[in-house]
C-alpha positions as CSV (number, residue, x, y, z in Angstrom):
1,M,3.5,12.8,-106.0
2,D,5.4,15.3,-104.8
3,P,6.7,14.8,-101.5
4,E,6.4,18.2,-100.3
5,Q,2.6,17.5,-100.7
6,I,2.4,14.3,-98.8
7,P,0.5,15.0,-95.4
8,L,3.3,13.6,-92.9
9,R,2.9,14.2,-89.6
10,D,5.7,13.9,-86.9
11,L,5.3,10.9,-84.8
12,H,3.0,11.1,-81.5
13,L,3.9,9.3,-78.4
14,P,1.0,8.1,-76.5
15,Q,0.6,10.0,-73.1
16,A,2.2,8.9,-69.9
17,V,0.3,6.7,-67.4
18,G,-1.5,8.7,-65.0
19,W,-1.4,7.8,-61.1
20,W,-5.4,8.1,-61.1
21,P,-7.6,5.9,-61.2
22,L,-5.6,3.5,-59.3
23,A,-5.2,0.2,-59.7
24,P,-7.4,-2.6,-58.0
25,G,-4.3,-3.8,-55.9
26,W,-3.8,-0.4,-54.6
27,W,-6.8,0.3,-53.2
28,I,-6.9,-3.2,-51.5
29,L,-3.7,-2.1,-49.9
30,I,-5.4,0.9,-48.9
31,A,-8.5,-0.5,-47.4
32,F,-6.5,-2.8,-45.2
33,A,-4.2,0.2,-44.0
34,F,-7.1,2.0,-42.8
35,A,-9.0,-1.1,-41.4
36,G,-5.4,-1.6,-39.7
37,L,-5.7,2.1,-38.6
38,L,-9.1,1.9,-37.1
39,Y,-8.5,-1.5,-35.2
40,L,-5.5,0.6,-33.6
41,A,-7.7,3.6,-33.0
42,Y,-10.6,1.2,-31.4
43,K,-7.9,-0.7,-29.2
44,Q,-6.7,2.9,-27.9
45,F,-10.4,3.9,-27.2
46,L,-10.8,1.1,-24.9
47,K,-7.7,1.6,-23.1
48,W,-8.4,4.8,-22.6
49,R,-11.7,4.1,-21.4
50,W,-10.5,1.3,-19.1
51,N,-8.3,3.8,-17.6
52,A,-11.1,6.0,-17.0
53,A,-11.2,5.1,-13.2
54,R,-7.4,5.6,-12.8
55,R,-7.4,8.9,-14.4
56,I,-10.0,10.4,-12.2
57,A,-8.6,8.8,-9.1
58,L,-5.0,10.2,-10.0
59,S,-6.7,13.8,-10.2
60,E,-8.8,13.5,-6.8
61,L,-5.5,12.3,-5.5
62,A,-3.8,15.6,-6.8
63,R,-6.8,17.5,-5.2
64,L,-6.3,15.6,-1.8
65,R,-2.6,16.5,-2.0
66,R,-3.4,20.3,-2.4
67,E,-5.9,20.4,0.1
68,Y,-3.2,18.7,2.8
69,E,-0.5,21.5,1.7
70,Q,-3.0,23.8,2.5
71,G,-3.6,23.0,6.1
72,A,-5.8,19.6,6.1
73,D,-5.2,17.7,9.0
74,A,-3.2,14.1,8.7
75,L,-6.6,12.3,10.0
76,A,-9.1,13.4,7.4
77,L,-6.2,12.8,4.6
78,A,-5.8,9.4,5.7
79,K,-9.4,8.4,5.6
80,E,-9.8,10.3,2.2
81,L,-6.9,8.3,0.5
82,S,-8.4,5.3,1.9
83,E,-11.8,5.7,0.9
84,L,-9.9,6.8,-2.6
85,L,-8.2,3.7,-2.5
86,R,-11.1,1.3,-2.0
87,R,-13.4,3.1,-4.8
88,S,-10.3,3.1,-7.6
89,M,-9.6,-0.7,-6.4
90,L,-13.2,-1.6,-6.8
91,A,-13.3,-0.3,-10.2
92,Y,-10.6,-2.6,-11.6
93,A,-10.6,-5.5,-9.0
94,P,-13.6,-8.2,-8.7
95,R,-16.0,-6.7,-5.8
96,A,-16.0,-10.0,-4.2
97,E,-12.3,-10.0,-4.0
98,V,-11.5,-6.6,-2.6
99,A,-14.7,-5.3,-0.5
100,G,-14.4,-7.6,2.6
101,L,-10.6,-7.3,3.0
102,T,-9.6,-5.2,6.0
103,G,-6.2,-4.7,8.2
104,D,-3.2,-6.8,6.9
105,R,-4.5,-8.7,4.0
106,W,-6.0,-5.4,2.6
107,L,-2.6,-3.8,2.5
108,E,-1.1,-6.7,1.3
109,W,-3.7,-6.8,-1.6
110,L,-2.6,-3.7,-2.2
111,D,0.9,-4.3,-2.4
112,R,0.4,-6.7,-5.2
113,G,2.2,-6.1,-8.2
114,L,4.3,-3.3,-6.6
115,E,8.2,-3.6,-6.6
116,E,8.4,-2.3,-3.3
117,R,5.9,-2.9,-0.3
118,P,4.8,0.7,0.6
119,F,1.7,-0.5,2.4
120,T,3.0,-3.4,4.5
121,E,6.1,-2.1,5.1
122,G,6.1,1.6,4.4
123,P,4.4,4.7,4.9
124,G,1.2,3.3,3.4
125,R,0.7,1.1,6.3
126,K,-0.8,4.1,8.3
127,I,-3.8,4.5,5.8
128,E,-5.2,1.7,7.1
129,S,-4.6,2.5,11.1
130,L,-4.5,6.5,11.2
131,P,-8.4,7.2,10.5
132,Y,-9.2,5.4,13.5
133,V,-6.9,6.8,15.9
134,R,-8.4,9.9,18.4
135,P,-7.1,13.4,17.0
136,E,-5.2,14.2,20.3
137,S,-3.3,11.2,20.3
138,V,-2.0,11.9,16.7
139,D,1.8,13.1,16.8
140,N,3.8,14.2,13.9
141,E,5.2,10.9,12.8
142,A,2.5,10.4,10.1
143,D,4.2,10.6,6.9
144,C,1.7,11.9,4.9
145,A,3.6,12.8,1.9
146,G,5.0,9.2,2.0
147,M,0.8,8.0,2.1
148,I,0.2,10.2,-0.5
149,E,3.1,8.7,-2.8
150,A,2.4,5.0,-1.8
151,V,-1.2,5.5,-3.3
152,R,0.1,7.2,-6.3
153,K,2.2,4.3,-7.0
154,R,-0.8,2.4,-6.2
155,L,-3.1,3.8,-8.8
156,K,-0.6,4.4,-11.5
157,T,0.6,0.6,-11.6
158,P,-1.9,-1.6,-13.1
159,L,-3.3,-4.4,-11.4
160,A,-1.8,-7.7,-12.6
161,E,-5.1,-8.8,-14.3
162,D,-4.9,-5.4,-15.9
163,L,-2.2,-6.2,-18.0
164,A,-4.4,-9.2,-19.8
């Protein structure tokens, strides 16, 4: 036979292995990664929902601060700050533990978990007594900015039970 007439062809290499479809191990890894992301998103959502009362209270505090800066009196501010603290702390602590507290016991409870003691030893102390003072006997010694800052610290700092 004549070598010119023999039907020879070049060697054909097989096609490269493609990345698709993925091997089962990759699908399992993707499923675990997706489940982990869903879990983290769910935990973040729970944290966001748990802090809803804190976010609302902080926006209310900003509103009170603006009103005070526009000319509201110290008595109204102290009364509204006291109500805001009571409502927001009831959202995080058991009602039986918080609802009945008054006076120094309430101020000591508010200082729990804070580095300083703004309610028992600082300007926050006025929040308890100032709403019950006669308007004509109020002098300018009420540190309203200090009261607002004490309330802001309390609202921003989670209670010890929140950390669990």
